[in-house]
C-alpha positions as CSV (number, residue, x, y, z in Angstrom):
1,M,86.0,103.9,118.4
2,G,88.5,101.8,120.4
3,S,87.4,98.5,118.9
4,N,87.3,100.1,115.5
5,L,91.5,101.0,116.2
6,F,92.0,97.8,117.4
7,E,90.5,96.1,114.5
8,N,92.6,98.2,112.3
9,M,95.7,97.1,114.1
10,K,94.7,93.6,113.8
11,K,94.3,94.0,110.1
12,F,97.7,95.6,110.0
13,A,99.4,93.1,112.3
14,I,102.0,91.8,110.0
15,E,103.0,95.1,108.9
16,I,103.6,96.4,112.1
17,K,105.8,93.1,112.9
18,W,108.0,93.6,110.0
19,A,108.1,97.4,110.8
20,V,109.4,96.5,114.3
21,Q,111.7,94.1,112.6
22,F,113.1,96.8,110.1
23,S,113.4,99.1,112.7
24,L,115.5,96.6,114.7
25,L,117.6,95.8,111.8
26,S,118.4,99.4,111.5
27,L,119.9,99.5,115.0
28,V,121.5,96.4,114.5
29,W,123.1,98.0,111.0
30,M,124.3,101.0,113.0
31,I,126.0,98.8,115.8
32,I,127.7,97.2,112.6
33,E,129.1,100.6,111.1
34,K,130.1,101.7,114.3
35,S,131.9,98.5,115.3
36,T,133.7,98.5,112.0
37,G,135.0,101.9,112.1
38,L,132.5,103.7,109.8
39,H,131.5,106.0,112.3
40,D,135.2,107.4,113.3
41,E,138.2,105.9,111.5
42,H,136.5,105.1,108.4
43,I,134.1,107.8,108.3
44,A,135.0,108.8,104.7
45,K,133.7,105.2,103.5
46,Q,130.6,105.6,105.6
47,A,128.2,107.3,102.8
48,I,129.2,104.5,100.7
49,Y,128.6,101.6,102.9
50,T,125.8,102.7,104.8
51,N,123.6,102.2,101.2
52,L,124.3,98.8,101.5
53,F,121.5,98.7,103.9
54,G,119.2,99.1,100.7
55,I,119.5,95.6,100.4
56,V,118.5,94.8,103.5
57,A,115.6,97.3,103.3
58,I,114.3,95.7,100.0
59,L,114.4,92.0,101.4
60,V,112.5,93.2,104.5
61,Y,109.9,94.6,102.0
62,F,109.7,91.1,100.0
63,L,109.6,89.1,103.3
64,A,106.8,91.1,104.6
65,L,104.7,91.2,101.6
66,R,105.3,87.9,100.9
67,D,103.9,87.2,104.7
68,K,100.9,89.4,104.1
69,K,100.2,87.4,100.7
70,K,100.6,83.9,102.4
71,N,99.2,84.6,105.9
72,Y,96.5,87.6,105.5
73,F,95.1,86.9,101.8
74,T,95.6,83.2,101.7
75,G,98.0,83.4,98.9
76,Q,96.0,85.5,96.3
77,M,97.2,89.1,96.4
78,D,96.7,91.7,93.6
79,F,98.9,94.5,92.9
80,K,96.8,97.1,94.7
81,Q,96.4,95.0,97.9
82,G,100.1,94.4,98.1
83,F,101.1,98.4,97.4
84,I,98.6,99.3,100.1
85,S,100.2,96.7,102.4
86,G,103.9,98.1,101.3
87,M,102.6,101.7,101.8
88,V,101.2,101.0,105.6
89,L,104.6,99.2,106.1
90,S,106.4,102.4,105.0
91,F,104.2,104.7,107.2
92,I,104.9,102.6,110.2
93,I,108.4,102.6,109.5
94,A,108.5,106.4,109.0
95,M,106.8,106.7,112.4
96,L,109.4,104.6,114.2
97,S,112.4,106.4,112.5
98,P,112.4,109.2,114.8
99,L,113.1,106.8,117.8
100,V,115.6,104.6,115.8
101,Q,117.4,107.6,114.9
102,Y,117.2,108.9,118.9
103,V,118.8,105.5,119.9
104,T,121.3,105.6,117.2
105,F,122.8,108.8,118.1
106,T,122.2,109.0,121.5
107,Y,123.5,105.5,122.7
108,I,124.9,103.5,119.5
109,T,127.3,106.4,118.0
110,P,127.0,109.7,120.0
111,H,129.8,111.5,118.5
112,F,128.9,110.3,114.8
113,F,127.7,114.2,114.3
114,E,131.0,115.7,115.7
115,T,133.1,113.4,113.5
116,V,131.1,113.5,110.2
117,K,131.2,117.4,110.6
118,T,134.9,117.5,111.3
119,Y,135.6,115.1,108.3
120,A,133.1,117.2,105.9
121,V,134.6,120.5,106.8
122,A,138.4,119.6,106.7
123,H,137.9,117.9,103.4
124,K,135.9,120.8,102.2
125,I,132.9,119.0,101.5
126,Q,130.8,121.3,103.3
127,T,131.2,124.8,105.2
128,P,131.1,124.6,108.9
129,E,127.7,126.0,108.7
130,Q,126.6,123.8,106.1
131,A,127.8,120.9,108.1
132,D,125.9,122.1,111.2
133,T,122.8,122.0,109.5
134,F,123.0,119.0,107.6
135,F,124.5,116.6,110.2
136,N,122.7,116.7,113.3
137,L,119.6,114.9,114.9
138,K,116.6,117.0,114.1
139,S,118.0,116.8,110.1
140,Y,118.4,113.2,110.4
141,I,115.0,112.6,112.0
142,I,113.8,114.5,109.2
143,Q,115.7,112.7,106.6
144,G,114.7,109.3,108.1
145,I,111.2,109.9,107.9
146,F,111.0,111.5,104.3
147,G,113.6,108.5,103.1
148,A,111.4,105.7,104.8
149,L,108.1,107.3,102.8
150,S,110.0,108.0,99.6
151,M,111.9,104.8,99.1
152,G,109.0,103.0,101.0
153,V,106.9,104.1,97.9
154,I,109.0,102.8,95.5
155,T,110.0,99.5,97.1
156,A,106.2,99.0,97.7
157,A,105.3,99.1,94.3
158,L,108.3,97.0,93.1
159,M,107.6,94.2,95.6
160,A,103.8,94.5,95.1
161,L,104.4,93.9,91.1
162,L,106.9,91.2,92.0
163,L,104.6,89.4,94.8
164,K,100.9,90.0,92.9
165,T,99.1,86.6,92.1
166,K,99.7,85.9,88.5
167,K,96.8,85.5,86.1
168,K,96.5,82.1,84.6
């Protein structure tokens, strides 16, 4: 059983590598957001600018599936192979997401939830109860996992379609 696990991990080494890179890039993105004031004085713009990370995410999926096609499938990858690879990547990213959220909101930007709750309530975007329910580590961990899985499925499908070997 132990060698079977190792063989499966070897089979998905490229996805593991790129999921770790994705997670590290997520942390770098949070450091950039924090350092540019998007987690305090420019909190009103954070929800807009944080979506730009989607460009980074798509690029990582593209590079990961291109890497898989070139170095695992020796240049020949059909849609199904690419989609499965993208799904595995999404699953690993989702599994790493709680750690990324924990590091982000414990070490990088520990006052983020207080700041965003205050902003949401002061601008009547949410009631204090709604803000407490939405802006907390548990909620963000859950959002991170489901976001990685849902957006991952879509991105995996698009990148698999883009990178599949064209029929001659």
